[in-house]
Each structure stands twice: as C-alpha cells, then as structure tokens.
N, C-alpha and C positions, 0 to 999 in steps of 0.2 A: 504494499500499499504506500502511495506517495505521501510524504510529509506534507501537511497542510501549509501552504505559503501564506504567510500573514504579511501583507505589504505595510510598510510604515507610513505610506502617504496619507492613509486615512487617519492614522494616529497623529501625524504631524498636523494635519488639518484641524483635528479637534483641539490640539494644544494652542493653536493660533487664536482661538476664541477666548483665551483667558484674559481676564481683565483685573485690574487692581482695586476697582471700585467697591467690589462686594467680597467680603472676607470669605463667605460660605462658598461662593463660586470658585474662589482661589483655592479652597481646600479640595474641592472636587478636582480642580486641575492638577494639584500636587498628587492626588491619589491616582489620577490617570498617568501622570508622569512615572509613578512607582511601577504601574503596570507595564508602561512602555519599556522601562529598564529590564524588567524580567523577560519580556518578549525578546528584546534585542540580545539578551544572553541565552536565548533559546530555552528558557524556563517557562514554557508555555502552559504546562499544567499548574505550575505555582501561580501563574498570573490569573487563573479563574477566579479565586475568591477576591482578589484585589479588584478585578474588573466588575464583579458583582457588587462590590462595595461602592465602586464609582457609580453604578447605576442607581443603587439605593440613595446614595448622597445626592446625585443629580436630580433625582425625582423629588427629593425633599426640598431642594432649592427652588425647583420649578422652572419657569420660562427662561430665566436668566442663564441656566446651564443646560438648556435643551440640546444644544449642538454637541456638547461633550457626551451627554447621556445617550444620545442618538448613536454616536460613533461607538460608544461602549457596547450598546445593545447589538449593533452589527458585528462587532468583533467577537462577542461571547460564543456564538454558535460553532465559529471556526476553531476556537480554543477547545471547546468540548469535543469537536471532531478529532482534534489531535490528541486529546486524552484518550479517546477510543482507540486510535491507532497504537499509542503506546501501550495500552492494555492488552491489546491483541499480541503485541510483540512479546509481552510478559506472560502470555497464555492465560491472562485473567479475563476469560470470555464473558462471564457475568457483568464484570465492571465495564468491559468494552461495550456490551449491548446497552448498559444503562447510559453510558456516555454518548453513544451515537444516537440513542433515542431522545436524549436531552438536546443534543444538537439539532436533530431534525425538528423537534417541536419549536425551539427557539428560532431556527432559521425560517420556519414556516410563518411565524409571527412577524418576522421581518420582511417576508416577501422574497426571501433569498432562495430561489428555486433550485439553483445549482447545489448548494450546500444541503438543502432538504433532500434532494434526490441521492446525492453522494452518501449521506448519512443512512438513508434507507436501504441502499444497496449493501453497504457495509453490514448492517444488521442481518439482511436476508442471507448474506454469504456466510456469516458466522452460523446461523441456524442450519445452513446447508451442511457446513463442515460437521456440526455436531450430529446432524441427522445421518450423514454418510458413516461416521464412526458407529453409531448405534445400529445402522443397518447391516454393516459388515459384521457386527457382533451378534446378529440376528435378533436383536431387540427391536422388532418392528413396531411395537407400540410406541416406544420412546422416539424411534426414527420418524414415525408418521407425525408425532406431535411437534417435533422440531421443524420438519419440512412444511407442515401446515402453517407454522408461525412465519416461516421464511416466505412462503407464498403469499401469505396475507400481507406481508410488508412489500413484496415486489410481485404482484400478480402477473406481470408479463414476462417473468423469468422462466423461460421454457425448460431449462435444465432442472429447476426446482419442480415444475410441473411434472416432469418425467419421474423424478425420484419420489414425489408424492403418489403418483399413480402406482409405481412399483411396490411402494409400502402398502397401499390399499390392497393391492392383488395378493400379496403375501399374507395379508390378514384375512383373505377371503371376501373382502368387500369389493366384489367384482363390478358392481354397477358404478360405484364411485371411481373405480380404477379405469373402466372403459371411458367414462366421461373425459377424464383428463388425458387418457391416451390419444383420444380422437382430436382433442385440442392440440397436442404436440404434433400429430400427424399433419393436421391442417397448417400449423405454423411451418413445417417443413416444405409443404406444397407451395406456400406463399413466399418463403424466403429460403434460399439455398443454404444459408449459413446454419439453418437447423436441420439439415438433411440427415446427419448422423442420428440426432435425437429421434427423428421421426421414423428412421429405419429401425432403431432399437425399440421404439414403441410399438411398431407394427409386429415385430418378432415377439415381442412380450405378449401381445394381444392374442397372437395365434397360439403361443405356448400355454398361457393361462386358461384360454378358453377351451383349448383341446383337452387339457386336464380335467377341467370342470365338466366337460361334456362326456368324458370317459367315465367319471365318477357317477354322473347322472345315469349314463348307459348301464352301469353295473347295478344300479338301483331300480332300473326299469322305468325311469321317469323320462318318457319321450318328449313331454312338454319342455322340460328343462334342457334336454338335449337340443331341441329346436331353437331355444332362446340363445344358448351359447353359440350354436353354430351360426345363427343369424348375425351375431356380433362380428364374425370373421367369414363372410360369405364366399371369399375366394380361396379359403384354405381347403386344400385337397383332402387331407386326412380327416378334418372335421366333417366334411360333407359325406365322405365314405362311411364314417362312423354312424352318421345319422341314418343313412339308408340301411346299413347293416343292422342297427338297432331296431329300426322300424319293421324290418323284415322278420327279425327274431321275435318281436312282440306281435307279429301278424298285423301290424298297422299298415295295411296295404294302401289305404288312402294317403297316408303320409309318404309312402314310397312313390306313388304316382304323382303326388303334388310337388315333391322335392327332387324327384329323380333327374329330370332334365338339367337342373342347375347343378346337382352333384356330378352328373356326368360331364358337363362343360367345365367343371373345376378341376378335374383330373388332368394330370400332365404325363402320366405314366400309362402306357397302352394296357398293361395288365390290370391296373386298377380301374381304368376306364371300362374294360370289358366286365369287371366284377360288378360295377354299378349297373351296367346294361343288362346283365344276367338277372340281377335282383329286380329290376324294373319289369323285365319280361315275366318273372315268376309272379309279381304282384298283379300285373294285368291278367295273367292266366287265372289267378285265384279270384279276380273280380269278374271273370267270365268274358273278358274282351280279348279273344284269341288273336284278332287282327293286330291290335297293338302290342300284344305279347310277342308275335312273330316279328314285327318290326324291330323290337328292341333285342330279341334273341339273335337276330341276324348281325347285330353289332358286336357280338361276342367273338372276338378274333384272336385273343391272347389270354395267357393266364391259366389257371387251373379249372375253369369252368367251361372250357370249349366243348368238351365231350358231352357234358350234361346239357349245355344249351343246344346242341345238334339233336340230342335225344328229345328234349322238350319241344323244340321246334318241329320236329316230325309229328309229335303228338297233337300240338295245336293246330297245325295245318291240315291234319287228317280229320279233325273233329268237324 
C-alpha cells in the first residue's frame, strides 16, 4: 500500500490565516503548527490527536478560526488512512479496519471522494485476506462472514463476489452461490479483465451443481435434479445424469421433455448415443413407436448399439 502523501501546501495555507488580534485564534494556530511539525517529521499517527484538538479548539473559537478548522478537517481523514496503512504493516488488522473506517467516514463528511473510496477498498481487501485464510483452513462460516463484510464495503469487487459465492457453495447455500456466480460470469462477459474470475465461476457452478444433482439423484428426487441441471444447462454430464435418473424412476415424460436438450449438450459420441437410446426407450414406453424409432436410429456409438438395434426392430415391427 502506498504511503498517503500529505501535502504541506494546505497546511501552509491554513497557517497564513493566523492573526495576532485574537488570542484564542492564535492558540489554534499554534496547535496547528504543532501538528505540522509532527507531519513534517513523518509522525503522522502521532499528529492525529493534535489535529483533532485543532478542530475542537477551532470550533470553539468559531468563524474567526474557520479556515484553520476547515484545513484540519480535510487533513484528518488522510492521517487516519495512514494509520490504517501502518496498522496493516504491523499485522494489526482490527486496528487497521477501525482506522480505515474512520478515514472513510471523515472523508465522506468532507466530500473527499478519493479518500473515501481508497479507505473503503483498503477495508474490503483486509476482509478478503482474512476470508481467504479462513477458507483455506476450511472454516467456511468465518470465511463467508469476512467475504460478506468485504463485499458490503466494495460491492463492485468481482474477486470478492467470487470468493463469497464459493463460500456459499461450500456451505450448501447453492441459491445464494448461483446468484453471485452469475454476476461474476456477467462481469467477465462485459469486461475481459474479469475473464479468469468468470471462467472459474462457471467451472465452480458446473462442479457444485453436478454434485448436488448427483446427491438428489441418489435420493430419487427428480425435481431437485431438474432444478440443479437447469442452473448449468450446457453441462453435458449434468444433462446425462438427468435423463438417466428420469429413466431409472420411469419418469418418461421428463425424458421426453428434456431429452433433446440433453442430447444437444453432449460432446462425446458415446454419451450422445446413450441419451438417444434412453429417449427412444421413453417414447417406446409412452406408446409412440415412430418417435422411438427416430431416436433409436441415432444410437451409433457406445454400449447401447446392439440394444438399440434390437428395440428398433421391435418398434418398427409393431
């Protein structure tokens, strides 16, 4: 993190408004000079309480010291930003977060957009770092909590969105995970700099949905299988699983309704033929021999070629 640059110009400008006519204003000026000496000696954190005292004194004086007070108020967020940087370097992350949040709030009051955003990003990056450590330790609850805090601080952080989605998925909260994964994929479509995150998000979606669909299939829950497969409509293995599960459960209406899409999703000739065979079986069981024959003729590879020929002979002879 870059050290916050505190320019002396503003401070010098504040000091020029000192006058000898009002003792209280002079005291404010002297206190500001004390802060300036600390800043010039790179004692930025030590300058914080002094600058805060300048603001307090200046507000008590009122309009006569408004210029000094204003400059001190503009200076304070940058000092807290630097305190946060130094706390990060010392691995005092809780103190860093507190300092950055203070800087963000003070900068926002001053209309300092740059410092506000910078402080917010620092906070989100700290939470992301904490979350990654927790995730790698398989403490997904703590990881999710940290990633959520970071994402709340910086909603446009695509990397944080990806990590948050992955944590949701590991905890079995698939609906929330899919929502964020889709946002990451959309970001990658719109901006090539997020291409890697988008690729990783799609791979994760395929993996988590396939696992969930497999568990639902083992439980005989065809509705859940369909829901999970619908989330990854181009996944060949998920589509094959859906057709196999529906066939095993004798849900031939599902096979017929989803079969063509599952067939189109396959990239392997043998698996394509497996889907075609099951569609043919489904139509045969529904009494539509013409459609059964149509699909059975598509079985040209894999382990069902002989069975398809035998069934084709049967349905065309009927």
